[in-house]
C-alpha positions as CSV (number, residue, x, y, z in Angstrom):
1,M,71.7,0.9,-37.8
2,S,68.1,0.1,-38.6
3,V,66.9,-3.1,-37.7
4,L,63.6,-2.0,-39.6
5,N,65.1,-2.3,-42.8
6,F,68.4,-5.1,-42.5
7,F,66.4,-8.2,-41.7
8,K,63.7,-7.7,-44.7
9,D,64.0,-11.0,-46.9
10,K,67.1,-12.4,-44.7
11,R,67.2,-16.2,-44.2
12,V,66.7,-16.5,-40.1
13,L,67.4,-19.2,-38.2
14,V,65.8,-19.4,-35.0
15,T,66.6,-22.2,-32.4
16,G,64.9,-22.8,-29.4
17,N,61.9,-20.7,-31.7
18,T,58.8,-22.4,-29.7
19,G,59.9,-21.1,-26.5
20,F,58.6,-17.8,-25.2
21,K,61.8,-15.7,-26.0
22,G,61.6,-17.5,-29.3
23,S,58.2,-16.9,-30.4
24,W,58.7,-13.5,-29.6
25,L,61.4,-13.2,-32.1
26,T,60.3,-15.0,-34.6
27,I,56.7,-12.7,-34.9
28,W,59.4,-9.6,-35.1
29,L,61.4,-11.2,-37.4
30,L,58.5,-11.8,-39.4
31,Q,57.2,-8.6,-39.1
32,L,60.7,-7.1,-40.0
33,G,60.3,-9.5,-43.5
34,A,62.8,-12.0,-42.5
35,K,62.4,-15.3,-44.0
36,V,62.3,-17.4,-40.5
37,A,62.9,-21.2,-39.9
38,G,62.8,-22.7,-36.6
39,L,65.1,-25.3,-35.0
40,S,63.2,-27.2,-31.3
41,V,62.7,-30.2,-30.0
42,D,59.2,-29.6,-29.4
43,I,56.9,-27.3,-28.1
44,P,57.9,-26.4,-24.1
45,T,54.5,-25.7,-22.5
46,Q,51.0,-25.8,-22.5
47,P,49.6,-23.4,-23.5
48,S,52.4,-21.8,-25.3
49,L,52.6,-18.5,-27.4
50,Y,54.2,-20.5,-30.4
51,A,50.7,-22.1,-30.6
52,A,48.7,-18.9,-29.9
53,L,50.3,-17.1,-32.5
54,N,49.8,-19.9,-34.9
55,L,53.8,-19.4,-36.0
56,E,54.1,-22.7,-37.4
57,N,51.9,-21.5,-40.3
58,D,54.3,-18.4,-41.0
59,I,57.6,-20.4,-41.2
60,E,59.9,-23.4,-42.2
61,Q,59.9,-25.5,-39.0
62,Y,62.3,-28.3,-38.1
63,W,61.1,-30.4,-35.3
64,E,65.0,-31.7,-34.2
65,D,66.9,-32.7,-31.2
66,L,69.7,-30.1,-30.4
67,R,71.5,-32.8,-28.5
68,N,71.9,-34.8,-31.4
69,P,74.7,-33.0,-33.9
70,D,73.4,-34.7,-36.9
71,S,70.3,-33.2,-37.0
72,V,71.5,-29.8,-36.3
73,K,73.8,-30.0,-38.9
74,A,70.9,-31.1,-41.4
75,A,68.8,-28.3,-40.5
76,F,71.5,-25.6,-41.1
77,A,72.4,-27.5,-44.7
78,A,68.6,-27.8,-45.6
79,F,67.4,-23.9,-44.7
80,K,71.1,-22.1,-45.4
81,P,70.5,-19.4,-43.3
82,D,72.1,-15.9,-43.4
83,L,71.6,-15.8,-39.8
84,V,71.1,-17.6,-36.5
85,F,69.7,-16.8,-33.6
86,H,70.3,-19.7,-30.8
87,L,68.1,-19.2,-27.9
88,A,67.6,-23.2,-27.5
89,A,68.3,-24.3,-24.1
90,Q,67.6,-26.3,-20.7
91,P,66.2,-22.6,-19.3
92,I,64.5,-23.3,-15.7
93,V,66.6,-23.3,-13.0
94,K,64.6,-26.0,-10.8
95,T,64.4,-28.3,-13.7
96,A,68.3,-28.0,-13.5
97,Y,68.6,-29.2,-9.9
98,E,66.3,-31.9,-10.6
99,Q,68.0,-33.0,-14.3
100,P,71.2,-32.1,-14.1
101,H,72.8,-34.6,-16.6
102,L,70.0,-32.9,-19.3
103,T,70.7,-29.5,-18.7
104,F,74.2,-29.6,-18.9
105,E,74.0,-32.2,-22.3
106,T,71.3,-29.7,-23.4
107,N,73.2,-26.0,-22.8
108,V,76.4,-26.9,-23.3
109,M,76.9,-29.8,-25.7
110,G,73.7,-28.0,-27.8
111,M,76.1,-25.2,-27.9
112,V,78.8,-27.5,-29.3
113,N,76.4,-28.9,-31.6
114,V,75.3,-25.1,-32.8
115,L,78.9,-24.0,-33.5
116,E,80.2,-27.2,-35.4
117,A,77.1,-26.4,-37.7
118,I,78.2,-22.9,-38.0
119,R,81.7,-23.9,-38.8
120,E,80.1,-25.8,-42.3
121,A,77.4,-23.3,-43.2
122,E,79.4,-21.0,-45.5
123,Q,76.8,-18.6,-46.5
124,L,76.0,-18.0,-42.6
125,Q,76.9,-14.1,-42.2
126,A,76.5,-13.9,-38.0
127,A,75.5,-16.0,-35.3
128,V,74.1,-14.4,-31.8
129,L,74.4,-17.2,-29.0
130,I,72.2,-16.4,-26.5
131,T,73.0,-17.3,-22.8
132,S,72.1,-15.9,-19.2
133,D,72.9,-13.4,-16.9
134,K,73.5,-16.3,-14.5
135,C,76.6,-17.2,-16.4
136,Y,78.5,-14.8,-14.2
137,E,79.9,-15.7,-10.7
138,N,77.2,-14.1,-8.5
139,V,79.0,-12.8,-5.4
140,E,75.8,-10.5,-4.5
141,W,77.9,-7.3,-5.3
142,P,75.3,-4.3,-5.5
143,Y,77.3,-3.6,-9.0
144,G,76.6,-4.4,-12.3
145,Y,78.6,-7.5,-13.5
146,R,80.5,-6.6,-16.8
147,E,81.3,-8.5,-19.8
148,I,84.8,-8.9,-18.8
149,D,83.6,-10.0,-15.2
150,H,84.5,-13.5,-13.8
151,L,82.4,-16.8,-15.0
152,G,81.1,-19.2,-13.3
153,G,77.8,-21.2,-10.8
154,K,77.1,-22.2,-7.8
155,D,74.1,-24.2,-9.4
156,P,73.3,-26.7,-12.5
157,Y,71.6,-24.0,-14.6
158,S,74.1,-21.6,-13.7
159,A,77.0,-23.5,-14.1
160,S,75.6,-24.5,-17.9
161,K,75.4,-21.1,-18.9
162,G,79.0,-20.0,-17.6
163,C,80.1,-23.4,-19.4
164,A,78.3,-22.6,-22.5
165,E,80.1,-19.3,-22.8
166,L,83.5,-20.6,-22.5
167,V,82.8,-23.3,-25.2
168,A,81.8,-20.1,-27.7
169,H,84.8,-18.4,-26.7
170,A,87.1,-21.2,-27.4
171,Y,85.5,-22.1,-30.8
172,W,85.8,-18.7,-31.8
173,H,89.7,-18.8,-30.5
174,S,90.2,-22.3,-32.4
175,F,88.4,-22.3,-35.5
176,F,87.3,-18.6,-36.3
177,T,89.9,-16.2,-35.7
178,N,91.6,-14.6,-39.0
179,N,89.4,-16.9,-41.1
180,E,87.6,-14.7,-43.6
181,H,84.8,-17.1,-44.9
182,M,83.7,-17.6,-40.9
183,A,80.7,-15.9,-39.6
184,K,81.3,-13.6,-37.1
185,L,80.0,-14.7,-33.6
186,A,78.6,-13.0,-30.4
187,T,77.2,-14.7,-26.9
188,T,74.7,-12.2,-25.1
189,R,73.5,-12.3,-21.3
190,A,70.3,-11.2,-20.4
191,G,68.3,-11.1,-17.0
192,N,65.1,-12.2,-15.8
193,V,62.8,-11.6,-19.2
194,I,58.9,-11.3,-18.8
195,G,56.0,-10.4,-20.6
196,G,52.7,-11.8,-22.6
197,G,53.1,-15.9,-23.6
198,D,55.3,-17.4,-21.3
199,W,53.8,-20.4,-19.0
200,A,56.9,-22.3,-18.2
201,V,56.9,-24.2,-14.9
202,G,59.2,-21.8,-12.1
203,R,58.9,-18.5,-13.4
204,L,57.2,-15.9,-11.5
205,I,54.9,-14.6,-13.7
206,P,53.5,-18.0,-15.3
207,D,53.1,-18.9,-11.3
208,I,51.1,-15.8,-10.5
209,L,48.7,-16.5,-13.7
210,R,48.3,-20.5,-13.1
211,A,47.6,-19.2,-9.5
212,W,45.3,-16.0,-10.3
213,V,43.4,-17.6,-13.0
214,K,42.0,-20.3,-10.8
215,E,41.7,-18.0,-8.1
216,D,44.3,-20.2,-5.8
217,K,46.7,-18.6,-3.6
218,L,50.0,-17.9,-5.6
219,I,53.1,-19.3,-3.0
220,I,56.1,-17.3,-3.5
221,R,59.6,-18.4,-2.2
222,S,61.7,-15.3,-2.3
223,P,59.9,-12.3,-1.4
224,H,63.0,-10.5,-1.3
225,A,65.0,-11.9,-4.0
226,T,65.8,-8.6,-6.3
227,R,66.3,-8.9,-10.1
228,P,66.4,-6.6,-13.2
229,W,63.0,-7.2,-14.7
230,Q,62.4,-6.4,-18.1
231,H,60.4,-6.5,-20.9
232,V,61.1,-9.5,-23.6
233,L,61.5,-7.4,-26.0
234,E,64.3,-5.0,-24.7
235,P,67.0,-7.7,-25.0
236,L,65.7,-9.3,-28.3
237,S,65.7,-5.3,-29.9
238,G,69.5,-6.0,-28.6
239,Y,69.8,-9.2,-30.4
240,L,68.4,-8.0,-33.2
241,C,71.1,-4.8,-33.4
242,L,73.9,-7.1,-32.3
243,A,73.0,-9.2,-35.6
244,E,73.4,-6.2,-37.8
245,D,76.2,-5.2,-36.5
246,L,78.2,-8.3,-36.7
247,A,76.7,-8.9,-40.2
248,K,78.2,-5.4,-41.3
249,S,81.4,-5.8,-39.5
250,K,84.7,-5.2,-41.8
251,Q,86.8,-7.5,-39.1
252,Q,87.5,-10.9,-40.7
253,A,86.1,-12.3,-37.2
254,T,84.8,-10.9,-33.9
255,S,84.1,-12.5,-31.1
256,K,82.3,-10.8,-28.5
257,A,79.8,-10.9,-25.3
258,Y,77.3,-8.2,-24.9
259,N,74.8,-7.6,-21.7
260,F,71.3,-6.3,-22.2
261,G,69.2,-5.4,-19.0
262,P,66.7,-3.3,-17.9
263,R,67.0,0.1,-17.0
264,E,68.1,0.7,-13.1
265,D,64.1,1.5,-11.8
266,T,63.1,-2.1,-12.9
267,V,65.2,-3.8,-10.5
268,K,62.7,-5.2,-8.1
269,S,62.4,-7.6,-5.3
270,V,59.9,-10.7,-6.4
271,G,57.6,-9.2,-4.0
272,Q,57.3,-5.7,-5.7
273,V,56.6,-7.3,-8.8
274,V,53.5,-9.5,-7.3
275,H,52.2,-6.6,-5.8
276,E,52.5,-4.6,-8.9
277,F,51.1,-7.3,-10.8
278,A,48.4,-7.4,-8.8
279,Q,47.1,-3.7,-9.5
280,F,45.5,-5.7,-12.7
281,W,44.4,-8.8,-11.0
282,P,42.9,-7.2,-8.0
283,Q,41.4,-10.6,-6.5
284,G,45.1,-12.0,-6.7
285,Q,46.3,-13.5,-2.9
286,W,49.8,-14.8,-2.3
287,A,51.9,-16.2,0.6
288,V,55.3,-17.0,1.5
289,E,57.0,-20.2,1.4
290,E,60.4,-20.5,1.7
291,N,62.5,-23.2,-0.1
292,K,65.6,-23.6,1.9
293,N,67.2,-26.6,-0.4
294,M,67.3,-24.7,-3.3
295,K,69.9,-21.8,-3.3
296,E,69.4,-18.9,-5.5
297,A,71.0,-15.7,-5.6
298,S,68.9,-12.7,-4.0
299,L,70.9,-9.9,-6.0
300,L,71.8,-9.8,-9.7
301,K,71.8,-7.5,-12.4
302,L,74.2,-6.2,-15.3
303,D,75.9,-3.3,-16.4
304,C,75.3,-2.7,-20.3
305,S,77.6,0.0,-20.6
306,K,78.9,-2.1,-23.8
307,A,75.7,-2.3,-25.6
308,R,75.2,1.2,-25.4
309,H,78.6,2.8,-26.7
310,E,79.1,0.1,-28.8
311,L,75.5,-0.5,-30.4
312,N,74.1,2.5,-29.3
313,W,71.1,0.2,-27.7
314,Q,69.9,0.7,-24.0
315,A,66.5,-0.2,-22.7
316,V,63.6,1.9,-22.8
317,M,60.8,0.3,-20.7
318,G,60.5,1.4,-16.9
319,F,59.2,-1.1,-14.5
320,P,55.9,0.2,-14.3
321,K,55.2,-0.2,-18.2
322,T,57.2,-3.6,-18.3
323,I,54.2,-4.5,-15.8
324,E,51.5,-3.0,-17.9
325,F,52.5,-4.8,-21.4
326,T,52.5,-8.2,-19.4
327,A,49.7,-7.9,-17.8
328,Q,47.5,-6.5,-20.5
329,W,48.6,-9.4,-22.9
330,Y,47.3,-12.3,-20.8
331,Q,44.0,-10.0,-20.2
332,R,43.7,-10.3,-23.8
333,Y,44.5,-13.8,-24.0
334,Y,42.1,-15.0,-21.0
335,Q,39.2,-13.2,-22.7
336,G,39.1,-15.4,-25.3
337,N,41.9,-15.2,-27.3
338,A,40.2,-13.2,-30.4
339,G,43.1,-10.9,-32.5
340,L,45.8,-12.0,-30.3
341,K,48.5,-11.9,-32.8
342,D,47.5,-8.4,-34.1
343,F,47.7,-7.2,-30.5
344,T,51.1,-8.9,-30.0
345,L,52.5,-7.4,-33.5
346,Q,51.0,-4.1,-32.0
347,Q,52.7,-4.6,-28.5
348,I,55.7,-4.4,-30.9
349,D,55.0,-1.8,-32.8
350,Q,54.6,0.6,-29.1
351,Y,57.8,-0.7,-27.8
352,V,59.6,0.5,-31.0
353,E,57.4,3.9,-30.8
354,F,59.1,4.4,-27.4
355,A,62.9,3.3,-28.8
356,Q,62.0,6.2,-31.7
357,A,61.2,8.3,-28.6
358,R,64.8,8.1,-27.2
359,E,66.0,8.6,-31.1
360,L,67.8,4.9,-30.9
361,A,68.9,4.9,-34.4
362,W,67.9,0.9,-34.9
363,A,64.3,2.3,-34.5
364,L,64.3,4.8,-36.6
365,G,64.3,3.5,-40.0
366,K,67.0,5.2,-41.6
C-alpha cells in the first residue's frame, strides 16, 4: 500500500470536517490530490483549524445536521463519494454529562444516518467509521485493549461510542454481508489525540493554551490520569491505510475494527504532559483542582497489534516529538498566523519522513 498515490483524484467525503481531526484529515487528503467534500453542521470552535487554514475555499462544503437523515442522504447523493471518513460526533466528555440526549442522538443516530446513506451510495468503495478508544468497557487494567474486548461505558460519552460500534456491527451483518454492491466498512478506535489547531473546551492542550496565552493559571482536574497521547497525524495515517486496504479488498464485504494508538513511550499522566508542554511556554503556571462529580478513567490504552500485522501500520512519533510538533504549531499561530497552511503541510511532510525512516509501506510512495 502507498496512500501517497492511492488518493489522487478520489472523491472523498469527510463528515465532521470542520473539527480538529477532520480539518487535519482534509488538508492531508487535499495534499494527496483527492477531491474533498465536507459535511458538518457548523464550525465547532472559535478559533478553529478549519478557518485558520481557509479550507472552505478548497473543498465542497455541505452545512448539514448529522441528525437529519434526509440531509445526510442528500449530501451523499450530490457528491457521489468514492470513499467516506465518518468523524462527525459530539466529542467532549464534559458536554456529554451536561447534554446526554444530544450526545446519544448525535453519536448513535448520527451513525445510523450515515450508514443509511452508505447503503444507497452504489458507487462508494469504502467507509472508515471513527468512534473512540472510550468505546471499550474500561476496567482500568494495565494491558492494552484489543478489538475483541468488551464494549461499554460508565459515562454518557463512552456509552454513546460503544453504542455506535454496535450499530455499525449490526448494519454490516444485516445489510452488507455477501453483497458485492455494498461498500467495505470498518470502525476505528483511537486514544487522546493532540496537535496544532485544537481549541475544544475540556481538552487538555486547548485548556493549556487558553490559560497560558492570557498568562492565567491553568487548572487541571486529574493530574495522575494516564493516557496514550498521540499526535493527530498518527491515527489519521491509520485511517488512510485502512481506507486503501478496504477499497482494494477482494472480499465481497468486509467489516472490521482497528485500534490506532501511539507508541508505548507516549503513555503519560496529565501532569507529565503539562510539564513537558511548559518547556515551550516557560511562563505557564498550573494548579490542581480535582472534579469529584465527573468520573473519568485513570488508565486507558490500546493494543494495536492488529493494525501492525494486517495493515503494516504503526505509530512513529515518541512523546517529546509529539509535544514539540504541537507546541510549535501553536507558537506559529500565536505569532501572527503567517504561512500557517504551509507550516501545517510541512508538519505532514515531516511526519511522512518519519514513517519512511521506519520503512512503512504506506509512506514509501511505491
